[in-house]
mmCIF file as Biopython writes it, N, C-alpha, C and O atoms, coordinates in Angstrom:
data_model
#
loop_
_atom_site.group_PDB
_atom_site.id
_atom_site.type_symbol
_atom_site.label_atom_id
_atom_site.label_alt_id
_atom_site.label_comp_id
_atom_site.label_asym_id
_atom_site.label_entity_id
_atom_site.label_seq_id
_atom_site.pdbx_PDB_ins_code
_atom_site.Cartn_x
_atom_site.Cartn_y
_atom_site.Cartn_z
_atom_site.occupancy
_atom_site.B_iso_or_equiv
_atom_site.auth_seq_id
_atom_site.auth_asym_id
_atom_site.pdbx_PDB_model_num
ATOM 1   N N  . MET A ? 1  ? 64.778 73.908 88.582  1.0 0.0 1  A 1 
ATOM 2   C CA . MET A ? 1  ? 63.716 73.471 88.394  1.0 0.0 1  A 1 
ATOM 3   C C  . MET A ? 1  ? 63.425 74.918 87.403  1.0 0.0 1  A 1 
ATOM 4   O O  . MET A ? 1  ? 63.607 76.115 87.625  1.0 0.0 1  A 1 
ATOM 5   N N  . ALA A ? 2  ? 63.032 74.359 86.538  1.0 0.0 2  A 1 
ATOM 6   C CA . ALA A ? 2  ? 62.758 74.893 85.107  1.0 0.0 2  A 1 
ATOM 7   C C  . ALA A ? 2  ? 61.470 76.054 85.364  1.0 0.0 2  A 1 
ATOM 8   O O  . ALA A ? 2  ? 60.625 75.950 86.254  1.0 0.0 2  A 1 
ATOM 9   N N  . ASP A ? 3  ? 61.544 77.052 84.463  1.0 0.0 3  A 1 
ATOM 10  C CA . ASP A ? 3  ? 60.421 78.301 85.096  1.0 0.0 3  A 1 
ATOM 11  C C  . ASP A ? 3  ? 59.311 77.548 84.382  1.0 0.0 3  A 1 
ATOM 12  O O  . ASP A ? 3  ? 58.290 78.145 84.720  1.0 0.0 3  A 1 
ATOM 13  N N  . LYS A ? 4  ? 59.066 76.826 83.796  1.0 0.0 4  A 1 
ATOM 14  C CA . LYS A ? 4  ? 58.091 76.177 83.564  1.0 0.0 4  A 1 
ATOM 15  C C  . LYS A ? 4  ? 57.002 74.839 83.929  1.0 0.0 4  A 1 
ATOM 16  O O  . LYS A ? 4  ? 55.963 74.373 83.462  1.0 0.0 4  A 1 
ATOM 17  N N  . ASP A ? 5  ? 58.068 74.523 85.209  1.0 0.0 5  A 1 
ATOM 18  C CA . ASP A ? 5  ? 57.176 73.842 86.095  1.0 0.0 5  A 1 
ATOM 19  C C  . ASP A ? 5  ? 56.424 74.272 86.259  1.0 0.0 5  A 1 
ATOM 20  O O  . ASP A ? 5  ? 56.302 75.473 86.499  1.0 0.0 5  A 1 
ATOM 21  N N  . ILE A ? 6  ? 55.319 73.186 86.176  1.0 0.0 6  A 1 
ATOM 22  C CA . ILE A ? 6  ? 54.110 73.604 86.949  1.0 0.0 6  A 1 
ATOM 23  C C  . ILE A ? 6  ? 53.663 72.921 88.528  1.0 0.0 6  A 1 
ATOM 24  O O  . ILE A ? 6  ? 53.629 71.696 88.641  1.0 0.0 6  A 1 
ATOM 25  N N  . LEU A ? 7  ? 53.336 73.809 89.698  1.0 0.0 7  A 1 
ATOM 26  C CA . LEU A ? 7  ? 53.590 73.697 91.014  1.0 0.0 7  A 1 
ATOM 27  C C  . LEU A ? 7  ? 52.420 73.469 91.846  1.0 0.0 7  A 1 
ATOM 28  O O  . LEU A ? 7  ? 52.300 73.497 93.071  1.0 0.0 7  A 1 
ATOM 29  N N  . VAL A ? 8  ? 51.338 73.168 90.644  1.0 0.0 8  A 1 
ATOM 30  C CA . VAL A ? 8  ? 50.255 73.220 91.320  1.0 0.0 8  A 1 
ATOM 31  C C  . VAL A ? 8  ? 49.116 71.946 91.017  1.0 0.0 8  A 1 
ATOM 32  O O  . VAL A ? 8  ? 49.282 71.550 89.863  1.0 0.0 8  A 1 
ATOM 33  N N  . VAL A ? 9  ? 48.230 71.344 91.582  1.0 0.0 9  A 1 
ATOM 34  C CA . VAL A ? 9  ? 47.988 69.955 90.884  1.0 0.0 9  A 1 
ATOM 35  C C  . VAL A ? 9  ? 46.517 70.736 90.159  1.0 0.0 9  A 1 
ATOM 36  O O  . VAL A ? 9  ? 45.526 71.099 90.792  1.0 0.0 9  A 1 
ATOM 37  N N  . GLN A ? 10 ? 46.698 70.829 88.945  1.0 0.0 10 A 1 
ATOM 38  C CA . GLN A ? 10 ? 45.299 71.688 87.800  1.0 0.0 10 A 1 
ATOM 39  C C  . GLN A ? 10 ? 44.439 71.162 88.076  1.0 0.0 10 A 1 
ATOM 40  O O  . GLN A ? 10 ? 43.512 71.966 88.171  1.0 0.0 10 A 1 
ATOM 41  N N  . SER A ? 11 ? 43.977 69.674 88.403  1.0 0.0 11 A 1 
ATOM 42  C CA . SER A ? 11 ? 42.876 68.943 88.648  1.0 0.0 11 A 1 
ATOM 43  C C  . SER A ? 11 ? 42.281 69.356 90.187  1.0 0.0 11 A 1 
ATOM 44  O O  . SER A ? 11 ? 41.215 69.884 90.502  1.0 0.0 11 A 1 
ATOM 45  N N  . LYS A ? 12 ? 43.042 69.048 90.731  1.0 0.0 12 A 1 
ATOM 46  C CA . LYS A ? 12 ? 42.281 70.065 92.352  1.0 0.0 12 A 1 
ATOM 47  C C  . LYS A ? 12 ? 41.799 71.630 92.124  1.0 0.0 12 A 1 
ATOM 48  O O  . LYS A ? 12 ? 40.809 72.050 92.723  1.0 0.0 12 A 1 
ATOM 49  N N  . VAL A ? 13 ? 42.529 72.437 91.254  1.0 0.0 13 A 1 
ATOM 50  C CA . VAL A ? 13 ? 42.090 73.647 91.030  1.0 0.0 13 A 1 
ATOM 51  C C  . VAL A ? 13 ? 40.696 73.322 90.509  1.0 0.0 13 A 1 
ATOM 52  O O  . VAL A ? 13 ? 39.660 73.370 91.172  1.0 0.0 13 A 1 
ATOM 53  N N  . LYS A ? 14 ? 40.822 72.979 89.204  1.0 0.0 14 A 1 
ATOM 54  C CA . LYS A ? 14 ? 39.576 72.626 88.590  1.0 0.0 14 A 1 
ATOM 55  C C  . LYS A ? 14 ? 38.487 72.390 89.358  1.0 0.0 14 A 1 
ATOM 56  O O  . LYS A ? 14 ? 37.524 73.155 89.313  1.0 0.0 14 A 1 
ATOM 57  N N  . THR A ? 15 ? 38.509 71.274 90.175  1.0 0.0 15 A 1 
ATOM 58  C CA . THR A ? 15 ? 37.680 70.820 90.752  1.0 0.0 15 A 1 
ATOM 59  C C  . THR A ? 15 ? 37.018 72.120 91.739  1.0 0.0 15 A 1 
ATOM 60  O O  . THR A ? 15 ? 35.860 72.525 91.843  1.0 0.0 15 A 1 
ATOM 61  N N  . TYR A ? 16 ? 38.241 72.542 92.367  1.0 0.0 16 A 1 
ATOM 62  C CA . TYR A ? 16 ? 37.645 73.929 93.516  1.0 0.0 16 A 1 
ATOM 63  C C  . TYR A ? 16 ? 36.804 74.719 92.677  1.0 0.0 16 A 1 
ATOM 64  O O  . TYR A ? 16 ? 35.625 74.657 93.024  1.0 0.0 16 A 1 
ATOM 65  N N  . ILE A ? 17 ? 36.996 75.337 91.829  1.0 0.0 17 A 1 
ATOM 66  C CA . ILE A ? 17 ? 36.707 76.277 91.013  1.0 0.0 17 A 1 
ATOM 67  C C  . ILE A ? 17 ? 35.478 75.780 90.709  1.0 0.0 17 A 1 
ATOM 68  O O  . ILE A ? 17 ? 34.595 76.234 91.436  1.0 0.0 17 A 1 
ATOM 69  N N  . LYS A ? 18 ? 35.225 75.235 90.130  1.0 0.0 18 A 1 
ATOM 70  C CA . LYS A ? 18 ? 34.225 74.159 89.723  1.0 0.0 18 A 1 
ATOM 71  C C  . LYS A ? 18 ? 32.571 73.936 90.736  1.0 0.0 18 A 1 
ATOM 72  O O  . LYS A ? 18 ? 31.373 74.142 90.539  1.0 0.0 18 A 1 
ATOM 73  N N  . GLU A ? 19 ? 33.564 73.328 92.007  1.0 0.0 19 A 1 
ATOM 74  C CA . GLU A ? 19 ? 32.682 73.229 93.071  1.0 0.0 19 A 1 
ATOM 75  C C  . GLU A ? 19 ? 32.406 74.701 93.385  1.0 0.0 19 A 1 
ATOM 76  O O  . GLU A ? 19 ? 31.194 74.810 93.567  1.0 0.0 19 A 1 
ATOM 77  N N  . SER A ? 20 ? 32.960 75.754 93.510  1.0 0.0 20 A 1 
ATOM 78  C CA . SER A ? 20 ? 32.703 76.594 94.345  1.0 0.0 20 A 1 
ATOM 79  C C  . SER A ? 20 ? 32.042 77.472 93.800  1.0 0.0 20 A 1 
ATOM 80  O O  . SER A ? 20 ? 31.513 78.339 94.495  1.0 0.0 20 A 1 
ATOM 81  N N  . SER A ? 21 ? 31.872 77.466 92.060  1.0 0.0 21 A 1 
ATOM 82  C CA . SER A ? 21 ? 31.481 78.453 91.372  1.0 0.0 21 A 1 
ATOM 83  C C  . SER A ? 21 ? 30.543 78.099 90.319  1.0 0.0 21 A 1 
ATOM 84  O O  . SER A ? 21 ? 29.607 78.678 89.767  1.0 0.0 21 A 1 
ATOM 85  N N  . GLY A ? 22 ? 31.162 76.829 90.208  1.0 0.0 22 A 1 
ATOM 86  C CA . GLY A ? 22 ? 30.146 76.554 88.705  1.0 0.0 22 A 1 
ATOM 87  C C  . GLY A ? 22 ? 30.718 76.981 87.697  1.0 0.0 22 A 1 
ATOM 88  O O  . GLY A ? 22 ? 29.946 76.936 86.739  1.0 0.0 22 A 1 
ATOM 89  N N  . MET A ? 23 ? 31.653 77.360 87.450  1.0 0.0 23 A 1 
ATOM 90  C CA . MET A ? 23 ? 32.637 77.771 86.601  1.0 0.0 23 A 1 
ATOM 91  C C  . MET A ? 23 ? 33.789 76.848 86.001  1.0 0.0 23 A 1 
ATOM 92  O O  . MET A ? 23 ? 34.279 75.974 86.716  1.0 0.0 23 A 1 
ATOM 93  N N  . ASN A ? 24 ? 34.322 77.079 84.400  1.0 0.0 24 A 1 
ATOM 94  C CA . ASN A ? 24 ? 35.017 76.075 84.388  1.0 0.0 24 A 1 
ATOM 95  C C  . ASN A ? 24 ? 36.775 76.965 84.491  1.0 0.0 24 A 1 
ATOM 96  O O  . ASN A ? 24 ? 37.064 78.029 85.039  1.0 0.0 24 A 1 
ATOM 97  N N  . THR A ? 25 ? 37.405 76.260 83.936  1.0 0.0 25 A 1 
ATOM 98  C CA . THR A ? 25 ? 38.702 76.829 84.371  1.0 0.0 25 A 1 
ATOM 99  C C  . THR A ? 25 ? 39.637 76.519 83.178  1.0 0.0 25 A 1 
ATOM 100 O O  . THR A ? 25 ? 39.746 75.325 82.899  1.0 0.0 25 A 1 
ATOM 101 N N  . SER A ? 26 ? 40.469 77.589 82.278  1.0 0.0 26 A 1 
ATOM 102 C CA . SER A ? 26 ? 41.236 77.554 81.402  1.0 0.0 26 A 1 
ATOM 103 C C  . SER A ? 26 ? 41.992 76.815 81.978  1.0 0.0 26 A 1 
ATOM 104 O O  . SER A ? 26 ? 41.935 76.437 83.148  1.0 0.0 26 A 1 
ATOM 105 N N  . GLY A ? 27 ? 43.292 76.392 80.601  1.0 0.0 27 A 1 
ATOM 106 C CA . GLY A ? 27 ? 43.971 75.817 80.472  1.0 0.0 27 A 1 
ATOM 107 C C  . GLY A ? 27 ? 45.193 76.574 81.012  1.0 0.0 27 A 1 
ATOM 108 O O  . GLY A ? 27 ? 46.132 75.816 81.257  1.0 0.0 27 A 1 
ATOM 109 N N  . ASN A ? 28 ? 45.426 77.870 81.262  1.0 0.0 28 A 1 
ATOM 110 C CA . ASN A ? 28 ? 46.064 79.041 81.399  1.0 0.0 28 A 1 
ATOM 111 C C  . ASN A ? 28 ? 46.391 79.276 83.073  1.0 0.0 28 A 1 
ATOM 112 O O  . ASN A ? 28 ? 47.444 79.836 83.378  1.0 0.0 28 A 1 
ATOM 113 N N  . VAL A ? 29 ? 45.679 78.936 83.869  1.0 0.0 29 A 1 
ATOM 114 C CA . VAL A ? 29 ? 45.339 79.070 84.756  1.0 0.0 29 A 1 
ATOM 115 C C  . VAL A ? 29 ? 46.498 78.280 85.968  1.0 0.0 29 A 1 
ATOM 116 O O  . VAL A ? 29 ? 46.900 78.798 87.009  1.0 0.0 29 A 1 
ATOM 117 N N  . ALA A ? 30 ? 46.765 77.208 85.552  1.0 0.0 30 A 1 
ATOM 118 C CA . ALA A ? 30 ? 47.708 76.261 86.385  1.0 0.0 30 A 1 
ATOM 119 C C  . ALA A ? 30 ? 49.059 76.776 85.769  1.0 0.0 30 A 1 
ATOM 120 O O  . ALA A ? 30 ? 49.726 75.760 85.965  1.0 0.0 30 A 1 
ATOM 121 N N  . PRO A ? 31 ? 49.974 77.706 85.123  1.0 0.0 31 A 1 
ATOM 122 C CA . PRO A ? 31 ? 50.994 78.093 84.847  1.0 0.0 31 A 1 
ATOM 123 C C  . PRO A ? 31 ? 50.858 79.236 85.502  1.0 0.0 31 A 1 
ATOM 124 O O  . PRO A ? 31 ? 51.701 79.347 86.393  1.0 0.0 31 A 1 
ATOM 125 N N  . ARG A ? 32 ? 50.225 80.010 85.423  1.0 0.0 32 A 1 
ATOM 126 C CA . ARG A ? 32 ? 49.829 81.649 86.180  1.0 0.0 32 A 1 
ATOM 127 C C  . ARG A ? 32 ? 49.717 81.465 87.852  1.0 0.0 32 A 1 
ATOM 128 O O  . ARG A ? 32 ? 50.041 82.396 88.589  1.0 0.0 32 A 1 
ATOM 129 N N  . LEU A ? 33 ? 49.324 80.428 88.280  1.0 0.0 33 A 1 
ATOM 130 C CA . LEU A ? 33 ? 48.971 79.879 89.667  1.0 0.0 33 A 1 
ATOM 131 C C  . LEU A ? 33 ? 50.895 79.836 90.047  1.0 0.0 33 A 1 
ATOM 132 O O  . LEU A ? 33 ? 51.529 80.654 90.713  1.0 0.0 33 A 1 
ATOM 133 N N  . SER A ? 34 ? 51.239 78.999 89.577  1.0 0.0 34 A 1 
ATOM 134 C CA . SER A ? 34 ? 52.462 78.413 89.851  1.0 0.0 34 A 1 
ATOM 135 C C  . SER A ? 34 ? 53.683 79.633 89.497  1.0 0.0 34 A 1 
ATOM 136 O O  . SER A ? 34 ? 54.829 79.521 89.933  1.0 0.0 34 A 1 
ATOM 137 N N  . GLN A ? 35 ? 53.379 80.426 88.915  1.0 0.0 35 A 1 
ATOM 138 C CA . GLN A ? 35 ? 54.084 81.560 88.834  1.0 0.0 35 A 1 
ATOM 139 C C  . GLN A ? 35 ? 54.196 82.384 90.060  1.0 0.0 35 A 1 
ATOM 140 O O  . GLN A ? 35 ? 55.191 82.802 90.652  1.0 0.0 35 A 1 
ATOM 141 N N  . LEU A ? 36 ? 52.877 82.518 90.304  1.0 0.0 36 A 1 
ATOM 142 C CA . LEU A ? 36 ? 52.280 83.337 91.415  1.0 0.0 36 A 1 
ATOM 143 C C  . LEU A ? 36 ? 52.553 82.425 92.818  1.0 0.0 36 A 1 
ATOM 144 O O  . LEU A ? 36 ? 52.372 82.894 93.941  1.0 0.0 36 A 1 
ATOM 145 N N  . VAL A ? 37 ? 53.003 81.091 92.571  1.0 0.0 37 A 1 
ATOM 146 C CA . VAL A ? 37 ? 53.470 80.582 94.083  1.0 0.0 37 A 1 
ATOM 147 C C  . VAL A ? 37 ? 54.993 80.552 93.713  1.0 0.0 37 A 1 
ATOM 148 O O  . VAL A ? 37 ? 55.666 80.769 94.721  1.0 0.0 37 A 1 
ATOM 149 N N  . LYS A ? 38 ? 55.560 80.402 92.871  1.0 0.0 38 A 1 
ATOM 150 C CA . LYS A ? 38 ? 57.272 80.723 93.023  1.0 0.0 38 A 1 
ATOM 151 C C  . LYS A ? 38 ? 57.347 82.098 93.417  1.0 0.0 38 A 1 
ATOM 152 O O  . LYS A ? 38 ? 58.157 82.088 94.344  1.0 0.0 38 A 1 
ATOM 153 N N  . GLN A ? 39 ? 56.925 83.386 93.221  1.0 0.0 39 A 1 
ATOM 154 C CA . GLN A ? 39 ? 56.875 84.702 93.449  1.0 0.0 39 A 1 
ATOM 155 C C  . GLN A ? 39 ? 56.235 84.824 95.384  1.0 0.0 39 A 1 
ATOM 156 O O  . GLN A ? 39 ? 56.580 85.759 96.106  1.0 0.0 39 A 1 
ATOM 157 N N  . LEU A ? 40 ? 55.443 83.848 95.793  1.0 0.0 40 A 1 
ATOM 158 C CA . LEU A ? 40 ? 55.706 84.133 97.256  1.0 0.0 40 A 1 
ATOM 159 C C  . LEU A ? 40 ? 56.689 83.053 97.913  1.0 0.0 40 A 1 
ATOM 160 O O  . LEU A ? 40 ? 57.234 83.288 98.991  1.0 0.0 40 A 1 
ATOM 161 N N  . CYS A ? 41 ? 56.836 82.183 97.403  1.0 0.0 41 A 1 
ATOM 162 C CA . CYS A ? 41 ? 58.351 81.422 97.710  1.0 0.0 41 A 1 
ATOM 163 C C  . CYS A ? 41 ? 59.484 82.215 97.866  1.0 0.0 41 A 1 
ATOM 164 O O  . CYS A ? 41 ? 60.130 82.163 98.913  1.0 0.0 41 A 1 
ATOM 165 N N  . GLN A ? 42 ? 59.795 82.939 96.948  1.0 0.0 42 A 1 
ATOM 166 C CA . GLN A ? 42 ? 61.370 83.554 96.733  1.0 0.0 42 A 1 
ATOM 167 C C  . GLN A ? 42 ? 61.259 84.903 97.839  1.0 0.0 42 A 1 
ATOM 168 O O  . GLN A ? 42 ? 62.259 85.477 98.268  1.0 0.0 42 A 1 
ATOM 169 N N  . GLN A ? 43 ? 59.728 85.310 98.232  1.0 0.0 43 A 1 
ATOM 170 C CA . GLN A ? 43 ? 59.580 85.994 98.874  1.0 0.0 43 A 1 
ATOM 171 C C  . GLN A ? 43 ? 59.768 85.263 100.319 1.0 0.0 43 A 1 
ATOM 172 O O  . GLN A ? 43 ? 60.803 85.384 100.974 1.0 0.0 43 A 1 
ATOM 173 N N  . ALA A ? 44 ? 58.755 84.566 100.698 1.0 0.0 44 A 1 
ATOM 174 C CA . ALA A ? 44 ? 59.124 83.751 101.997 1.0 0.0 44 A 1 
ATOM 175 C C  . ALA A ? 44 ? 60.800 83.313 102.251 1.0 0.0 44 A 1 
ATOM 176 O O  . ALA A ? 44 ? 61.224 83.462 103.397 1.0 0.0 44 A 1 
ATOM 177 N N  . MET A ? 45 ? 61.609 82.856 101.346 1.0 0.0 45 A 1 
ATOM 178 C CA . MET A ? 45 ? 62.548 82.241 101.298 1.0 0.0 45 A 1 
ATOM 179 C C  . MET A ? 45 ? 63.697 83.743 101.802 1.0 0.0 45 A 1 
ATOM 180 O O  . MET A ? 45 ? 64.495 83.778 102.739 1.0 0.0 45 A 1 
ATOM 181 N N  . GLN A ? 46 ? 63.448 84.591 101.011 1.0 0.0 46 A 1 
ATOM 182 C CA . GLN A ? 46 ? 64.021 86.007 101.634 1.0 0.0 46 A 1 
ATOM 183 C C  . GLN A ? 46 ? 63.832 86.115 102.786 1.0 0.0 46 A 1 
ATOM 184 O O  . GLN A ? 46 ? 64.831 86.110 103.505 1.0 0.0 46 A 1 
ATOM 185 N N  . ASN A ? 47 ? 62.358 86.268 103.476 1.0 0.0 47 A 1 
ATOM 186 C CA . ASN A ? 47 ? 62.270 86.590 104.667 1.0 0.0 47 A 1 
ATOM 187 C C  . ASN A ? 47 ? 62.774 85.564 106.010 1.0 0.0 47 A 1 
ATOM 188 O O  . ASN A ? 47 ? 62.970 85.878 107.184 1.0 0.0 47 A 1 
ATOM 189 N N  . ALA A ? 48 ? 62.887 84.290 105.359 1.0 0.0 48 A 1 
ATOM 190 C CA . ALA A ? 48 ? 63.636 83.624 106.445 1.0 0.0 48 A 1 
ATOM 191 C C  . ALA A ? 48 ? 65.488 83.965 106.378 1.0 0.0 48 A 1 
ATOM 192 O O  . ALA A ? 48 ? 66.325 84.056 107.276 1.0 0.0 48 A 1 
ATOM 193 N N  . GLN A ? 49 ? 65.571 84.069 105.089 1.0 0.0 49 A 1 
ATOM 194 C CA . GLN A ? 49 ? 67.263 84.141 104.984 1.0 0.0 49 A 1 
ATOM 195 C C  . GLN A ? 49 ? 67.489 85.629 105.799 1.0 0.0 49 A 1 
ATOM 196 O O  . GLN A ? 49 ? 68.600 85.731 106.319 1.0 0.0 49 A 1 
ATOM 197 N N  . LYS A ? 50 ? 66.633 86.712 105.959 1.0 0.0 50 A 1 
ATOM 198 C CA . LYS A ? 50 ? 67.098 87.636 106.919 1.0 0.0 50 A 1 
ATOM 199 C C  . LYS A ? 50 ? 66.691 87.586 108.378 1.0 0.0 50 A 1 
ATOM 200 O O  . LYS A ? 50 ? 67.060 88.273 109.331 1.0 0.0 50 A 1 
ATOM 201 N N  . ASP A ? 51 ? 66.013 86.797 108.308 1.0 0.0 51 A 1 
ATOM 202 C CA . ASP A ? 51 ? 65.761 85.984 110.074 1.0 0.0 51 A 1 
ATOM 203 C C  . ASP A ? 51 ? 67.146 85.396 110.094 1.0 0.0 51 A 1 
ATOM 204 O O  . ASP A ? 51 ? 67.558 85.616 111.233 1.0 0.0 51 A 1 
ATOM 205 N N  . GLY A ? 52 ? 67.922 84.864 109.523 1.0 0.0 52 A 1 
ATOM 206 C CA . GLY A ? 52 ? 68.627 83.884 109.954 1.0 0.0 52 A 1 
ATOM 207 C C  . GLY A ? 52 ? 69.072 82.489 109.830 1.0 0.0 52 A 1 
ATOM 208 O O  . GLY A ? 52 ? 70.094 81.914 110.204 1.0 0.0 52 A 1 
ATOM 209 N N  . ARG A ? 53 ? 67.973 82.090 109.170 1.0 0.0 53 A 1 
ATOM 210 C CA . ARG A ? 53 ? 66.950 80.829 109.163 1.0 0.0 53 A 1 
ATOM 211 C C  . ARG A ? 53 ? 67.660 79.918 108.179 1.0 0.0 53 A 1 
ATOM 212 O O  . ARG A ? 53 ? 68.429 80.540 107.446 1.0 0.0 53 A 1 
ATOM 213 N N  . LYS A ? 54 ? 67.618 78.901 108.014 1.0 0.0 54 A 1 
ATOM 214 C CA . LYS A ? 54 ? 67.386 78.013 106.716 1.0 0.0 54 A 1 
ATOM 215 C C  . LYS A ? 54 ? 66.260 77.105 106.379 1.0 0.0 54 A 1 
ATOM 216 O O  . LYS A ? 54 ? 66.250 76.294 105.452 1.0 0.0 54 A 1 
ATOM 217 N N  . THR A ? 55 ? 64.945 77.422 107.571 1.0 0.0 55 A 1 
ATOM 218 C CA . THR A ? 55 ? 63.930 76.650 107.264 1.0 0.0 55 A 1 
ATOM 219 C C  . THR A ? 55 ? 62.697 77.876 106.797 1.0 0.0 55 A 1 
ATOM 220 O O  . THR A ? 55 ? 62.737 78.976 107.348 1.0 0.0 55 A 1 
ATOM 221 N N  . VAL A ? 56 ? 61.819 77.624 105.935 1.0 0.0 56 A 1 
ATOM 222 C CA . VAL A ? 56 ? 61.032 78.669 105.509 1.0 0.0 56 A 1 
ATOM 223 C C  . VAL A ? 56 ? 59.797 78.186 106.362 1.0 0.0 56 A 1 
ATOM 224 O O  . VAL A ? 56 ? 59.381 77.038 106.518 1.0 0.0 56 A 1 
ATOM 225 N N  . MET A ? 57 ? 59.440 79.084 106.746 1.0 0.0 57 A 1 
ATOM 226 C CA . MET A ? 57 ? 57.811 78.927 107.726 1.0 0.0 57 A 1 
ATOM 227 C C  . MET A ? 57 ? 56.863 79.660 107.572 1.0 0.0 57 A 1 
ATOM 228 O O  . MET A ? 57 ? 57.087 80.771 107.092 1.0 0.0 57 A 1 
ATOM 229 N N  . ASP A ? 58 ? 55.793 79.365 107.848 1.0 0.0 58 A 1 
ATOM 230 C CA . ASP A ? 58 ? 54.216 79.765 107.395 1.0 0.0 58 A 1 
ATOM 231 C C  . ASP A ? 58 ? 54.706 81.335 107.757 1.0 0.0 58 A 1 
ATOM 232 O O  . ASP A ? 58 ? 54.852 82.062 106.775 1.0 0.0 58 A 1 
ATOM 233 N N  . ARG A ? 59 ? 54.917 81.795 108.796 1.0 0.0 59 A 1 
ATOM 234 C CA . ARG A ? 59 ? 55.125 83.384 109.299 1.0 0.0 59 A 1 
ATOM 235 C C  . ARG A ? 59 ? 56.057 83.976 108.015 1.0 0.0 59 A 1 
ATOM 236 O O  . ARG A ? 59 ? 56.042 85.194 107.836 1.0 0.0 59 A 1 
ATOM 237 N N  . ASP A ? 60 ? 56.887 83.101 107.100 1.0 0.0 60 A 1 
ATOM 238 C CA . ASP A ? 60 ? 57.694 84.007 106.370 1.0 0.0 60 A 1 
ATOM 239 C C  . ASP A ? 60 ? 56.987 84.349 104.842 1.0 0.0 60 A 1 
ATOM 240 O O  . ASP A ? 60 ? 57.582 85.047 104.020 1.0 0.0 60 A 1 
ATOM 241 N N  . PHE A ? 61 ? 55.953 83.898 104.642 1.0 0.0 61 A 1 
ATOM 242 C CA . PHE A ? 61 ? 54.751 84.218 103.365 1.0 0.0 61 A 1 
ATOM 243 C C  . PHE A ? 61 ? 54.249 85.324 104.346 1.0 0.0 61 A 1 
ATOM 244 O O  . PHE A ? 61 ? 54.247 85.488 105.566 1.0 0.0 61 A 1 
ATOM 245 N N  . PRO A ? 62 ? 53.658 86.272 102.810 1.0 0.0 62 A 1 
ATOM 246 C CA . PRO A ? 62 ? 52.628 88.051 102.750 1.0 0.0 62 A 1 
ATOM 247 C C  . PRO A ? 62 ? 51.310 87.181 103.239 1.0 0.0 62 A 1 
ATOM 248 O O  . PRO A ? 62 ? 50.785 86.143 102.838 1.0 0.0 62 A 1 
ATOM 249 N N  . SER A ? 63 ? 51.089 87.939 104.101 1.0 0.0 63 A 1 
ATOM 250 C CA . SER A ? 63 ? 49.612 88.023 103.984 1.0 0.0 63 A 1 
ATOM 251 C C  . SER A ? 63 ? 48.697 88.433 103.116 1.0 0.0 63 A 1 
ATOM 252 O O  . SER A ? 63 ? 48.665 89.657 102.988 1.0 0.0 63 A 1 
ATOM 253 N N  . LEU A ? 64 ? 47.853 87.759 102.399 1.0 0.0 64 A 1 
ATOM 254 C CA . LEU A ? 64 ? 47.137 88.206 101.469 1.0 0.0 64 A 1 
ATOM 255 C C  . LEU A ? 64 ? 45.493 88.496 101.983 1.0 0.0 64 A 1 
ATOM 256 O O  . LEU A ? 64 ? 44.534 87.954 101.432 1.0 0.0 64 A 1 
ATOM 257 N N  . GLY A ? 65 ? 45.394 89.269 102.918 1.0 0.0 65 A 1 
ATOM 258 C CA . GLY A ? 65 ? 44.445 89.767 103.478 1.0 0.0 65 A 1 
ATOM 259 C C  . GLY A ? 65 ? 43.404 88.618 104.169 1.0 0.0 65 A 1 
ATOM 260 O O  . GLY A ? 65 ? 42.235 88.939 104.386 1.0 0.0 65 A 1 
ATOM 261 N N  . GLU A ? 66 ? 43.785 87.569 104.426 1.0 0.0 66 A 1 
ATOM 262 C CA . GLU A ? 66 ? 43.024 86.360 105.069 1.0 0.0 66 A 1 
ATOM 263 C C  . GLU A ? 66 ? 42.007 87.333 106.416 1.0 0.0 66 A 1 
ATOM 264 O O  . GLU A ? 66 ? 41.247 86.729 107.172 1.0 0.0 66 A 1 
#
């Protein structure tokens, strides 16, 4: 997978932001969110690997202060 691949559905992000805040969304948002998703996935994969698993689970992702 290339570093430039977009992992988020841009139209969904734009709709969510518009409906939640009335704000518009810059074209640079999807690439940045994809970068963040990739970082979270990398961390989750490392956590699963440390536990000796080949399956990434929800618990492998870091808490974001929910």
